[in-house]
C-alpha angles and dihedrals in degrees: 000000000000117000113218126196092256091053092049091048091050091050089055097039099050097061090042092052092046090052092049090049089053092051092047090050091053092049090049092051091048090051091054090061096039101048096061091042092053091052092051093045093049091051089050094047093052094046097249095118136032115213126211128204094274091052091052091047091052091049091051093048094047093048091046090053089050090054090054089060098037110020095164096058107111092196092063090051090050094051092045091052089050091051092048095049095036094061090071099027092119096048129091115280094244097042107145093216092052100045099081092050093047092049091049091049093049093049092052093228103114103167126150 
């Protein structure tokens, strides 16, 4: 069987396109988790919503899932750090319950 230039190019292009489809799918899945979290965090930041412990846990979980799909996205890291620190924003600076979450938020490694 004779390989022509078009066949060689298609043998190269098909795996590349499949890989790019995989990446786009991961970014899309990450965006599903991030978009709702950003809305909730923005409402909290501007005083339009008060979040309880379960809300903060859901934000942390959603943003951690988003990082599994798009670990190199700095915006997801930023929002996760905000969610980690925001949970205890109204507590005393040396509160023992808040310290692990604050350290995790400051380090930028918010993984469950």
